[in-house]
All heavy atoms as a GROMACS GRO file, in nm:
protein
  571
    1MET      N    1  -3.466   2.792   0.586
    1MET     CA    2  -3.447   2.902   0.676
    1MET      C    3  -3.372   2.852   0.799
    1MET      O    4  -3.396   2.742   0.846
    1MET     CB    5  -3.582   2.961   0.715
    1MET     CG    6  -3.570   3.070   0.819
    1MET     SD    7  -3.727   3.134   0.875
    1MET     CE    8  -3.774   3.229   0.735
    2HIS      N    9  -3.285   2.935   0.849
    2HIS     CA   10  -3.207   2.899   0.965
    2HIS      C   11  -3.242   2.995   1.079
    2HIS      O   12  -3.245   3.116   1.060
    2HIS     CB   13  -3.058   2.910   0.933
    2HIS     CG   14  -2.968   2.882   1.048
    2HIS    ND1   15  -2.936   2.755   1.087
    2HIS    CD2   16  -2.907   2.966   1.135
    2HIS    CE1   17  -2.856   2.762   1.192
    2HIS    NE2   18  -2.838   2.888   1.224
    3VAL      N   19  -3.270   2.940   1.197
    3VAL     CA   20  -3.302   3.020   1.315
    3VAL      C   21  -3.210   2.976   1.428
    3VAL      O   22  -3.189   2.856   1.447
    3VAL     CB   23  -3.450   2.999   1.357
    3VAL    CG1   24  -3.482   3.076   1.483
    3VAL    CG2   25  -3.544   3.038   1.245
    4GLU      N   26  -3.157   3.070   1.501
    4GLU     CA   27  -3.072   3.039   1.616
    4GLU      C   28  -3.150   3.059   1.744
    4GLU      O   29  -3.234   3.147   1.753
    4GLU     CB   30  -2.949   3.130   1.619
    4GLU     CG   31  -2.841   3.083   1.527
    4GLU     CD   32  -2.711   3.158   1.549
    4GLU    OE1   33  -2.676   3.187   1.666
    4GLU    OE2   34  -2.646   3.188   1.448
    5LEU      N   35  -3.117   2.978   1.844
    5LEU     CA   36  -3.183   2.985   1.973
    5LEU      C   37  -3.078   2.970   2.082
    5LEU      O   38  -3.001   2.874   2.080
    5LEU     CB   39  -3.287   2.872   1.984
    5LEU     CG   40  -3.362   2.858   2.114
    5LEU    CD1   41  -3.453   2.978   2.136
    5LEU    CD2   42  -3.444   2.731   2.113
    6ASP      N   43  -3.073   3.064   2.173
    6ASP     CA   44  -2.981   3.055   2.286
    6ASP      C   45  -3.052   2.987   2.401
    6ASP      O   46  -3.162   3.026   2.440
    6ASP     CB   47  -2.936   3.195   2.330
    6ASP     CG   48  -2.847   3.262   2.228
    6ASP    OD1   49  -2.767   3.190   2.164
    6ASP    OD2   50  -2.857   3.384   2.212
    7LEU      N   51  -2.988   2.884   2.455
    7LEU     CA   52  -3.044   2.810   2.568
    7LEU      C   53  -2.950   2.822   2.687
    7LEU      O   54  -2.828   2.835   2.669
    7LEU     CB   55  -3.061   2.662   2.533
    7LEU     CG   56  -3.160   2.632   2.422
    7LEU    CD1   57  -3.152   2.485   2.385
    7LEU    CD2   58  -3.300   2.667   2.465
    8PRO      N   59  -3.004   2.812   2.807
    8PRO     CA   60  -2.918   2.817   2.924
    8PRO      C   61  -2.822   2.698   2.927
    8PRO      O   62  -2.854   2.590   2.874
    8PRO     CB   63  -3.014   2.809   3.042
    8PRO     CG   64  -3.151   2.814   2.987
    8PRO     CD   65  -3.144   2.799   2.840
    9GLU      N   66  -2.708   2.717   2.988
    9GLU     CA   67  -2.609   2.611   3.004
    9GLU      C   68  -2.674   2.490   3.069
    9GLU      O   69  -2.747   2.502   3.167
    9GLU     CB   70  -2.494   2.661   3.092
    9GLU     CG   71  -2.376   2.569   3.100
    9GLU     CD   72  -2.294   2.570   2.973
    9GLU    OE1   73  -2.285   2.675   2.907
    9GLU    OE2   74  -2.239   2.464   2.940
   10GLY      N   75  -2.655   2.373   3.012
   10GLY     CA   76  -2.706   2.249   3.070
   10GLY      C   77  -2.850   2.216   3.034
   10GLY      O   78  -2.902   2.115   3.080
   11ALA      N   79  -2.916   2.300   2.954
   11ALA     CA   80  -3.057   2.275   2.921
   11ALA      C   81  -3.075   2.142   2.849
   11ALA      O   82  -3.167   2.066   2.879
   11ALA     CB   83  -3.113   2.388   2.836
   12LEU      N   84  -2.987   2.112   2.755
   12LEU     CA   85  -3.002   1.987   2.680
   12LEU      C   86  -2.970   1.866   2.765
   12LEU      O   87  -3.034   1.762   2.752
   12LEU     CB   88  -2.914   1.990   2.554
   12LEU     CG   89  -2.952   2.094   2.451
   12LEU    CD1   90  -2.861   2.082   2.329
   12LEU    CD2   91  -3.096   2.083   2.409
   13SER      N   92  -2.872   1.880   2.853
   13SER     CA   93  -2.838   1.765   2.937
   13SER      C   94  -2.950   1.734   3.036
   13SER      O   95  -2.976   1.618   3.065
   13SER     CB   96  -2.706   1.788   3.011
   13SER     OG   97  -2.717   1.898   3.099
   14SER      N   98  -3.020   1.837   3.085
   14SER     CA   99  -3.130   1.810   3.177
   14SER      C  100  -3.248   1.744   3.105
   14SER      O  101  -3.324   1.670   3.166
   14SER     CB  102  -3.176   1.940   3.246
   14SER     OG  103  -3.229   2.030   3.153
   15LEU      N  104  -3.260   1.770   2.976
   15LEU     CA  105  -3.364   1.705   2.896
   15LEU      C  106  -3.319   1.569   2.843
   15LEU      O  107  -3.398   1.495   2.786
   15LEU     CB  108  -3.405   1.794   2.778
   15LEU     CG  109  -3.472   1.925   2.815
   15LEU    CD1  110  -3.487   2.013   2.691
   15LEU    CD2  111  -3.607   1.901   2.879
   16ARG      N  112  -3.190   1.542   2.859
   16ARG     CA  113  -3.129   1.417   2.810
   16ARG      C  114  -3.148   1.401   2.658
   16ARG      O  115  -3.184   1.294   2.610
   16ARG     CB  116  -3.184   1.297   2.885
   16ARG     CG  117  -3.149   1.297   3.032
   16ARG     CD  118  -3.195   1.169   3.100
   16ARG     NE  119  -3.157   1.169   3.238
   16ARG     CZ  120  -3.237   1.201   3.339
   16ARG    NH1  121  -3.362   1.235   3.316
   16ARG    NH2  122  -3.193   1.199   3.463
   17LEU      N  123  -3.127   1.510   2.587
   17LEU     CA  124  -3.141   1.509   2.442
   17LEU      C  125  -3.016   1.561   2.375
   17LEU      O  126  -2.953   1.655   2.424
   17LEU     CB  127  -3.259   1.598   2.398
   17LEU     CG  128  -3.399   1.553   2.437
   17LEU    CD1  129  -3.500   1.661   2.402
   17LEU    CD2  130  -3.435   1.424   2.368
   18LYS      N  131  -2.982   1.499   2.263
   18LYS     CA  132  -2.876   1.553   2.178
   18LYS      C  133  -2.934   1.676   2.109
   18LYS      O  134  -3.055   1.687   2.092
   18LYS     CB  135  -2.833   1.451   2.073
   18LYS     CG  136  -2.773   1.324   2.130
   18LYS     CD  137  -2.729   1.231   2.019
   18LYS     CE  138  -2.852   1.182   1.946
   18LYS     NZ  139  -2.827   1.081   1.844
   19PRO      N  140  -2.848   1.769   2.067
   19PRO     CA  141  -2.900   1.889   2.000
   19PRO      C  142  -2.992   1.859   1.882
   19PRO      O  143  -3.097   1.923   1.868
   19PRO     CB  144  -2.772   1.961   1.954
   19PRO     CG  145  -2.670   1.921   2.055
   19PRO     CD  146  -2.704   1.778   2.088
   20SER      N  147  -2.959   1.761   1.801
   20SER     CA  148  -3.045   1.730   1.685
   20SER      C  149  -3.181   1.676   1.730
   20SER      O  150  -3.284   1.707   1.669
   20SER     CB  151  -2.976   1.628   1.594
   20SER     OG  152  -2.948   1.509   1.664
   21ASP      N  153  -3.183   1.598   1.838
   21ASP     CA  154  -3.310   1.546   1.890
   21ASP      C  155  -3.393   1.658   1.953
   21ASP      O  156  -3.516   1.660   1.942
   21ASP     CB  157  -3.286   1.436   1.992
   21ASP     CG  158  -3.224   1.312   1.930
   21ASP    OD1  159  -3.241   1.291   1.808
   21ASP    OD2  160  -3.157   1.236   2.003
   22PHE      N  161  -3.325   1.751   2.019
   22PHE     CA  162  -3.394   1.865   2.078
   22PHE      C  163  -3.463   1.949   1.970
   22PHE      O  164  -3.579   1.988   1.984
   22PHE     CB  165  -3.297   1.953   2.158
   22PHE     CG  166  -3.360   2.078   2.210
   22PHE    CD1  167  -3.441   2.075   2.322
   22PHE    CD2  168  -3.342   2.199   2.145
   22PHE    CE1  169  -3.502   2.190   2.370
   22PHE    CE2  170  -3.401   2.315   2.192
   22PHE     CZ  171  -3.481   2.310   2.304
   23VAL      N  172  -3.392   1.975   1.861
   23VAL     CA  173  -3.449   2.053   1.752
   23VAL      C  174  -3.571   1.983   1.695
   23VAL      O  175  -3.676   2.045   1.671
   23VAL     CB  176  -3.344   2.079   1.642
   23VAL    CG1  177  -3.407   2.136   1.517
   23VAL    CG2  178  -3.235   2.171   1.693
   24ARG      N  179  -3.562   1.853   1.676
   24ARG     CA  180  -3.676   1.777   1.623
   24ARG      C  181  -3.796   1.786   1.718
   24ARG      O  182  -3.908   1.811   1.675
   24ARG     CB  183  -3.635   1.631   1.604
   24ARG     CG  184  -3.747   1.541   1.554
   24ARG     CD  185  -3.698   1.397   1.535
   24ARG     NE  186  -3.805   1.302   1.525
   24ARG     CZ  187  -3.873   1.275   1.413
   24ARG    NH1  188  -3.843   1.336   1.301
   24ARG    NH2  189  -3.970   1.185   1.412
   25GLU      N  190  -3.773   1.767   1.848
   25GLU     CA  191  -3.882   1.773   1.946
   25GLU      C  192  -3.942   1.912   1.953
   25GLU      O  193  -4.063   1.927   1.967
   25GLU     CB  194  -3.832   1.731   2.085
   25GLU     CG  195  -3.828   1.582   2.106
   25GLU     CD  196  -3.964   1.517   2.093
   25GLU    OE1  197  -4.055   1.547   2.173
   25GLU    OE2  198  -3.981   1.435   2.002
   26MET      N  199  -3.858   2.013   1.945
   26MET     CA  200  -3.907   2.150   1.952
   26MET      C  201  -3.994   2.184   1.830
   26MET      O  202  -4.099   2.246   1.844
   26MET     CB  203  -3.791   2.248   1.963
   26MET     CG  204  -3.836   2.386   2.004
   26MET     SD  205  -3.701   2.485   2.061
   26MET     CE  206  -3.654   2.560   1.908
   27ARG      N  207  -3.951   2.140   1.714
   27ARG     CA  208  -4.031   2.163   1.593
   27ARG      C  209  -4.166   2.090   1.603
   27ARG      O  210  -4.270   2.146   1.568
   27ARG     CB  211  -3.955   2.116   1.469
   27ARG     CG  212  -3.841   2.208   1.431
   27ARG     CD  213  -3.765   2.157   1.313
   27ARG     NE  214  -3.845   2.164   1.190
   27ARG     CZ  215  -3.800   2.131   1.071
   27ARG    NH1  216  -3.676   2.088   1.056
   27ARG    NH2  217  -3.878   2.140   0.966
   28LEU      N  218  -4.163   1.966   1.652
   28LEU     CA  219  -4.287   1.890   1.668
   28LEU      C  220  -4.379   1.957   1.770
   28LEU      O  221  -4.499   1.970   1.746
   28LEU     CB  222  -4.257   1.747   1.712
   28LEU     CG  223  -4.219   1.649   1.603
   28LEU    CD1  224  -4.164   1.520   1.664
   28LEU    CD2  225  -4.337   1.619   1.513
   29ALA      N  226  -4.324   1.998   1.883
   29ALA     CA  227  -4.405   2.060   1.988
   29ALA      C  228  -4.467   2.190   1.940
   29ALA      O  229  -4.586   2.217   1.965
   29ALA     CB  230  -4.319   2.085   2.113
   30ALA      N  231  -4.390   2.272   1.871
   30ALA     CA  232  -4.443   2.398   1.820
   30ALA      C  233  -4.553   2.373   1.717
   30ALA      O  234  -4.660   2.434   1.723
   30ALA     CB  235  -4.331   2.482   1.759
   31ALA      N  236  -4.529   2.282   1.625
   31ALA     CA  237  -4.629   2.252   1.522
   31ALA      C  238  -4.756   2.194   1.584
   31ALA      O  239  -4.867   2.229   1.544
   31ALA     CB  240  -4.571   2.157   1.418
   32ALA      N  241  -4.740   2.108   1.685
   32ALA     CA  242  -4.857   2.049   1.752
   32ALA      C  243  -4.939   2.157   1.822
   32ALA      O  244  -5.062   2.158   1.815
   32ALA     CB  245  -4.812   1.943   1.852
   33LYS      N  246  -4.872   2.249   1.889
   33LYS     CA  247  -4.944   2.357   1.958
   33LYS      C  248  -5.014   2.447   1.859
   33LYS      O  249  -5.130   2.484   1.878
   33LYS     CB  250  -4.847   2.437   2.045
   33LYS     CG  251  -4.915   2.542   2.129
   33LYS     CD  252  -5.014   2.478   2.225
   33LYS     CE  253  -5.084   2.579   2.312
   33LYS     NZ  254  -5.180   2.515   2.404
   34TRP      N  255  -4.946   2.483   1.751
   34TRP     CA  256  -5.009   2.569   1.650
   34TRP      C  257  -5.125   2.498   1.583
   34TRP      O  258  -5.225   2.561   1.549
   34TRP     CB  259  -4.905   2.614   1.548
   34TRP     CG  260  -4.806   2.712   1.604
   34TRP    CD1  261  -4.826   2.803   1.702
   34TRP    CD2  262  -4.670   2.726   1.565
   34TRP    NE1  263  -4.711   2.874   1.726
   34TRP    CE2  264  -4.613   2.829   1.644
   34TRP    CE3  265  -4.589   2.662   1.471
   34TRP    CZ2  266  -4.482   2.870   1.632
   34TRP    CZ3  267  -4.457   2.703   1.459
   34TRP    CH2  268  -4.404   2.806   1.538
   35TYR      N  269  -5.115   2.366   1.566
   35TYR     CA  270  -5.227   2.289   1.512
   35TYR      C  271  -5.344   2.292   1.611
   35TYR      O  272  -5.460   2.316   1.572
   35TYR     CB  273  -5.185   2.144   1.484
   35TYR     CG  274  -5.301   2.057   1.443
   35TYR    CD1  275  -5.359   2.069   1.317
   35TYR    CD2  276  -5.356   1.966   1.532
   35TYR    CE1  277  -5.467   1.991   1.280
   35TYR    CE2  278  -5.464   1.888   1.496
   35TYR     CZ  279  -5.519   1.901   1.370
   35TYR     OH  280  -5.627   1.824   1.334
   36GLU      N  281  -5.313   2.271   1.738
   36GLU     CA  282  -5.416   2.273   1.842
   36GLU      C  283  -5.488   2.408   1.846
   36GLU      O  284  -5.610   2.414   1.867
   36GLU     CB  285  -5.353   2.244   1.977
   36GLU     CG  286  -5.450   2.239   2.093
   36GLU     CD  287  -5.383   2.209   2.224
   36GLU    OE1  288  -5.272   2.261   2.250
   36GLU    OE2  289  -5.440   2.133   2.303
   37LEU      N  290  -5.416   2.516   1.823
   37LEU     CA  291  -5.474   2.650   1.824
   37LEU      C  292  -5.547   2.685   1.695
   37LEU      O  293  -5.610   2.790   1.685
   37LEU     CB  294  -5.364   2.755   1.849
   37LEU     CG  295  -5.297   2.750   1.986
   37LEU    CD1  296  -5.177   2.844   1.989
   37LEU    CD2  297  -5.398   2.784   2.095
   38GLY      N  298  -5.538   2.596   1.595
   38GLY     CA  299  -5.606   2.619   1.469
   38GLY      C  300  -5.528   2.707   1.372
   38GLY      O  301  -5.583   2.753   1.272
   39VAL      N  302  -5.401   2.730   1.401
   39VAL     CA  303  -5.318   2.813   1.315
   39VAL      C  304  -5.268   2.735   1.193
   39VAL      O  305  -5.253   2.792   1.086
   39VAL     CB  306  -5.198   2.870   1.395
   39VAL    CG1  307  -5.103   2.949   1.308
   39VAL    CG2  308  -5.248   2.954   1.511
   40LEU      N  309  -5.242   2.605   1.213
   40LEU     CA  310  -5.191   2.519   1.106
   40LEU      C  311  -5.284   2.402   1.080
   40LEU      O  312  -5.349   2.352   1.172
   40LEU     CB  313  -5.054   2.460   1.144
   40LEU     CG  314  -4.937   2.555   1.166
   40LEU    CD1  315  -4.815   2.476   1.211
   40LEU    CD2  316  -4.906   2.633   1.040
   41SER      N  317  -5.287   2.357   0.956
   41SER     CA  318  -5.356   2.232   0.921
   41SER      C  319  -5.261   2.116   0.954
   41SER      O  320  -5.144   2.137   0.986
   41SER     CB  321  -5.388   2.230   0.772
   41SER     OG  322  -5.268   2.226   0.696
   42GLN      N  323  -5.312   1.994   0.943
   42GLN     CA  324  -5.225   1.877   0.964
   42GLN      C  325  -5.110   1.876   0.865
   42GLN      O  326  -4.996   1.850   0.902
   42GLN     CB  327  -5.304   1.747   0.953
   42GLN     CG  328  -5.396   1.721   1.069
   42GLN     CD  329  -5.474   1.592   1.053
   42GLN    OE1  330  -5.458   1.518   0.955
   42GLN    NE2  331  -5.559   1.563   1.150
   43ALA      N  332  -5.140   1.904   0.739
   43ALA     CA  333  -5.036   1.902   0.636
   43ALA      C  334  -4.929   2.008   0.662
   43ALA      O  335  -4.809   1.980   0.653
   43ALA     CB  336  -5.098   1.922   0.498
   44LYS      N  337  -4.972   2.130   0.696
   44LYS     CA  338  -4.875   2.237   0.725
   44LYS      C  339  -4.799   2.208   0.854
   44LYS      O  340  -4.681   2.235   0.865
   44LYS     CB  341  -4.946   2.372   0.736
   44LYS     CG  342  -5.002   2.422   0.607
   44LYS     CD  343  -4.894   2.479   0.520
   44LYS     CE  344  -4.958   2.541   0.397
   44LYS     NZ  345  -4.865   2.593   0.302
   45GLY      N  346  -4.867   2.150   0.952
   45GLY     CA  347  -4.801   2.113   1.077
   45GLY      C  348  -4.690   2.013   1.053
   45GLY      O  349  -4.581   2.024   1.108
   46ALA      N  350  -4.719   1.913   0.970
   46ALA     CA  351  -4.618   1.813   0.936
   46ALA      C  352  -4.500   1.878   0.865
   46ALA      O  353  -4.384   1.846   0.893
   46ALA     CB  354  -4.679   1.705   0.848
   47LYS      N  355  -4.530   1.972   0.777
   47LYS     CA  356  -4.422   2.041   0.704
   47LYS      C  357  -4.336   2.124   0.798
   47LYS      O  358  -4.214   2.120   0.791
   47LYS     CB  359  -4.482   2.128   0.594
   47LYS     CG  360  -4.382   2.185   0.500
   47LYS     CD  361  -4.448   2.249   0.380
   47LYS     CE  362  -4.341   2.289   0.280
   47LYS     NZ  363  -4.397   2.328   0.153
   48VAL      N  364  -4.399   2.200   0.888
   48VAL     CA  365  -4.324   2.279   0.986
   48VAL      C  366  -4.238   2.188   1.073
   48VAL      O  367  -4.123   2.219   1.103
   48VAL     CB  368  -4.420   2.363   1.073
   48VAL    CG1  369  -4.349   2.420   1.195
   48VAL    CG2  370  -4.482   2.475   0.992
   49ALA      N  371  -4.294   2.073   1.113
   49ALA     CA  372  -4.221   1.979   1.199
   49ALA      C  373  -4.114   1.902   1.123
   49ALA      O  374  -4.026   1.842   1.185
   49ALA     CB  375  -4.320   1.882   1.264
   50GLY      N  376  -4.123   1.900   0.991
   50GLY     CA  377  -4.024   1.828   0.912
   50GLY      C  378  -4.043   1.677   0.913
   50GLY      O  379  -3.947   1.602   0.904
   51VAL      N  380  -4.170   1.635   0.926
   51VAL     CA  381  -4.201   1.492   0.930
   51VAL      C  382  -4.316   1.463   0.834
   51VAL      O  383  -4.380   1.554   0.782
   51VAL     CB  384  -4.240   1.448   1.074
   51VAL    CG1  385  -4.125   1.467   1.171
   51VAL    CG2  386  -4.364   1.521   1.124
   52SER      N  387  -4.343   1.335   0.815
   52SER     CA  388  -4.459   1.297   0.734
   52SER      C  389  -4.587   1.328   0.811
   52SER      O  390  -4.585   1.348   0.933
   52SER     CB  391  -4.454   1.147   0.701
   52SER     OG  392  -4.480   1.071   0.818
   53ARG      N  393  -4.698   1.328   0.739
   53ARG     CA  394  -4.826   1.354   0.806
   53ARG      C  395  -4.856   1.247   0.910
   53ARG      O  396  -4.907   1.277   1.019
   53ARG     CB  397  -4.937   1.362   0.701
   53ARG     CG  398  -5.066   1.416   0.757
   53ARG     CD  399  -5.160   1.453   0.647
   53ARG     NE  400  -5.288   1.492   0.704
   53ARG     CZ  401  -5.393   1.521   0.632
   53ARG    NH1  402  -5.385   1.519   0.500
   53ARG    NH2  403  -5.506   1.554   0.687
   54GLN      N  404  -4.824   1.122   0.880
   54GLN     CA  405  -4.847   1.014   0.977
   54GLN      C  406  -4.763   1.035   1.102
   54GLN      O  407  -4.810   1.016   1.214
   54GLN     CB  408  -4.818   0.878   0.914
   54GLN     CG  409  -4.848   0.762   1.008
   54GLN     CD  410  -4.993   0.759   1.055
   54GLN    OE1  411  -5.084   0.760   0.974
   54GLN    NE2  412  -5.015   0.756   1.186
   55GLU      N  413  -4.636   1.072   1.085
   55GLU     CA  414  -4.550   1.098   1.201
   55GLU      C  415  -4.604   1.216   1.282
   55GLU      O  416  -4.598   1.216   1.405
   55GLU     CB  417  -4.407   1.128   1.157
   55GLU     CG  418  -4.332   1.006   1.105
   55GLU     CD  419  -4.199   1.044   1.043
   55GLU    OE1  420  -4.196   1.126   0.949
   55GLU    OE2  421  -4.097   0.990   1.091
   56PHE      N  422  -4.659   1.316   1.214
   56PHE     CA  423  -4.717   1.430   1.284
   56PHE      C  424  -4.839   1.386   1.364
   56PHE      O  425  -4.855   1.426   1.480
   56PHE     CB  426  -4.754   1.540   1.183
   56PHE     CG  427  -4.808   1.664   1.248
   56PHE    CD1  428  -4.728   1.741   1.331
   56PHE    CD2  429  -4.939   1.705   1.227
   56PHE    CE1  430  -4.777   1.856   1.392
   56PHE    CE2  431  -4.989   1.819   1.288
   56PHE     CZ  432  -4.908   1.895   1.370
   57LEU      N  433  -4.924   1.303   1.304
   57LEU     CA  434  -5.041   1.252   1.378
   57LEU      C  435  -4.999   1.173   1.500
   57LEU      O  436  -5.059   1.184   1.607
   57LEU     CB  437  -5.129   1.167   1.285
   57LEU     CG  438  -5.202   1.244   1.176
   57LEU    CD1  439  -5.270   1.147   1.080
   57LEU    CD2  440  -5.302   1.342   1.234
   58ASP      N  441  -4.894   1.092   1.487
   58ASP     CA  442  -4.842   1.017   1.602
   58ASP      C  443  -4.792   1.112   1.710
   58ASP      O  444  -4.815   1.089   1.829
   58ASP     CB  445  -4.729   0.923   1.558
   58ASP     CG  446  -4.777   0.810   1.468
   58ASP    OD1  447  -4.899   0.781   1.466
   58ASP    OD2  448  -4.692   0.750   1.399
   59ALA      N  449  -4.724   1.217   1.669
   59ALA     CA  450  -4.671   1.316   1.764
   59ALA      C  451  -4.785   1.389   1.836
   59ALA      O  452  -4.774   1.418   1.955
   59ALA     CB  453  -4.579   1.415   1.694
   60LEU      N  454  -4.894   1.416   1.764
   60LEU     CA  455  -5.008   1.482   1.828
   60LEU      C  456  -5.055   1.398   1.948
   60LEU      O  457  -5.085   1.453   2.054
   60LEU     CB  458  -5.123   1.500   1.729
   60LEU     CG  459  -5.104   1.604   1.619
   60LEU    CD1  460  -5.224   1.603   1.524
   60LEU    CD2  461  -5.082   1.742   1.675
   61GLY      N  462  -5.060   1.268   1.930
   61GLY     CA  463  -5.100   1.179   2.040
   61GLY      C  464  -5.005   1.189   2.158
   61GLY      O  465  -5.048   1.193   2.273
   62ARG      N  466  -4.875   1.194   2.129
   62ARG     CA  467  -4.775   1.207   2.237
   62ARG      C  468  -4.791   1.337   2.313
   62ARG      O  469  -4.768   1.343   2.434
   62ARG     CB  470  -4.633   1.203   2.180
   62ARG     CG  471  -4.579   1.067   2.154
   62ARG     CD  472  -4.428   1.065   2.137
   62ARG     NE  473  -4.376   1.154   2.035
   62ARG     CZ  474  -4.293   1.257   2.059
   62ARG    NH1  475  -4.254   1.284   2.180
   62ARG    NH2  476  -4.250   1.333   1.959
   63PHE      N  477  -4.833   1.444   2.243
   63PHE     CA  478  -4.849   1.574   2.306
   63PHE      C  479  -4.989   1.596   2.361
   63PHE      O  480  -5.020   1.704   2.412
   63PHE     CB  481  -4.813   1.686   2.209
   63PHE     CG  482  -4.666   1.695   2.178
   63PHE    CD1  483  -4.617   1.665   2.053
   63PHE    CD2  484  -4.575   1.730   2.276
   63PHE    CE1  485  -4.482   1.672   2.024
   63PHE    CE2  486  -4.438   1.738   2.249
   63PHE     CZ  487  -4.393   1.709   2.123
   64GLY      N  488  -5.075   1.495   2.350
   64GLY     CA  489  -5.210   1.506   2.404
   64GLY      C  490  -5.301   1.598   2.324
   64GLY      O  491  -5.394   1.656   2.379
   65VAL      N  492  -5.274   1.610   2.194
   65VAL     CA  493  -5.354   1.696   2.106
   65VAL      C  494  -5.439   1.606   2.017
   65VAL      O  495  -5.387   1.517   1.951
   65VAL     CB  496  -5.264   1.787   2.020
   65VAL    CG1  497  -5.347   1.868   1.922
   65VAL    CG2  498  -5.179   1.878   2.108
   66SER      N  499  -5.568   1.631   2.015
   66SER     CA  500  -5.657   1.552   1.931
   66SER      C  501  -5.631   1.581   1.784
   66SER      O  502  -5.618   1.698   1.745
   66SER     CB  503  -5.803   1.586   1.963
   66SER     OG  504  -5.889   1.522   1.870
   67PRO      N  505  -5.625   1.477   1.700
   67PRO     CA  506  -5.607   1.501   1.557
   67PRO      C  507  -5.733   1.559   1.492
   67PRO      O  508  -5.728   1.610   1.382
   67PRO     CB  509  -5.575   1.362   1.501
   67PRO     CG  510  -5.632   1.268   1.599
   67PRO     CD  511  -5.626   1.336   1.732
   68VAL      N  512  -5.846   1.553   1.561
   68VAL     CA  513  -5.972   1.609   1.510
   68VAL      C  514  -5.992   1.743   1.576
   68VAL      O  515  -6.011   1.751   1.697
   68VAL     CB  516  -6.090   1.515   1.539
   68VAL    CG1  517  -6.220   1.575   1.489
   68VAL    CG2  518  -6.067   1.378   1.479
   69GLN      N  519  -5.990   1.848   1.498
   69GLN     CA  520  -6.004   1.984   1.552
   69GLN      C  521  -6.135   2.048   1.511
   69GLN      O  522  -6.142   2.165   1.482
   69GLN     CB  523  -5.885   2.070   1.506
   69GLN     CG  524  -5.752   2.025   1.559
   69GLN     CD  525  -5.742   2.038   1.711
   69GLN    OE1  526  -5.776   2.138   1.768
   69GLN    NE2  527  -5.696   1.932   1.775
   70SER      N  528  -6.242   1.968   1.511
   70SER     CA  529  -6.374   2.018   1.476
   70SER      C  530  -6.464   2.012   1.598
   70SER      O  531  -6.452   1.922   1.681
   70SER     CB  532  -6.436   1.934   1.364
   70SER     OG  533  -6.357   1.938   1.250
   71GLU      N  534  -6.552   2.108   1.607
   71GLU     CA  535  -6.653   2.107   1.713
   71GLU      C  536  -6.763   2.009   1.674
   71GLU      O  537  -6.789   1.989   1.556
   71GLU     CB  538  -6.713   2.248   1.729
   71GLU     CG  539  -6.611   2.351   1.773
   71GLU     CD  540  -6.558   2.325   1.913
   71GLU    OE1  541  -6.638   2.283   2.000
   71GLU    OE2  542  -6.438   2.346   1.935
   72PRO      N  543  -6.828   1.946   1.772
   72PRO     CA  544  -6.937   1.852   1.740
   72PRO      C  545  -7.043   1.911   1.647
   72PRO      O  546  -7.094   1.843   1.559
   72PRO     CB  547  -6.996   1.818   1.877
   72PRO     CG  548  -6.883   1.841   1.972
   72PRO     CD  549  -6.804   1.955   1.915
   73ALA      N  550  -7.075   2.039   1.663
   73ALA     CA  551  -7.175   2.102   1.577
   73ALA      C  552  -7.130   2.110   1.432
   73ALA      O  553  -7.212   2.109   1.341
   73ALA     CB  554  -7.207   2.242   1.629
   74GLU      N  555  -6.999   2.117   1.410
   74GLU     CA  556  -6.945   2.124   1.274
   74GLU      C  557  -6.954   1.989   1.203
   74GLU      O  558  -6.959   1.985   1.082
   74GLU     CB  559  -6.799   2.169   1.276
   74GLU     CG  560  -6.779   2.310   1.324
   74GLU     CD  561  -6.633   2.348   1.334
   74GLU    OE1  562  -6.558   2.275   1.402
   74GLU    OE2  563  -6.595   2.449   1.274
   75ILE      N  564  -6.954   1.882   1.281
   75ILE     CA  565  -6.957   1.748   1.224
   75ILE      C  566  -7.100   1.713   1.196
   75ILE      O  567  -7.148   1.685   1.099
   75ILE     CB  568  -6.896   1.644   1.320
   75ILE    CG1  569  -6.750   1.679   1.345
   75ILE    CG2  570  -6.908   1.504   1.265
   75ILE    CD1  571  -6.684   1.597   1.450
   0.00000   0.00000   0.00000
């Protein structure tokens, strides 16, 4: 699937990212947030982000999202 996104002039330069790197970071950030909200599993999050499950787990750490999404009572 292809999705287009319009960004303000200079947005990528202020982030110091090439367009391909920006797309990768945006996919990871979205998948991490959706995982944090309980919308996606780790496996689906990795698929949405376009990375392996291990890379997704590493990205969760960078975004400050716990890889364990269970309440203590559930464990």
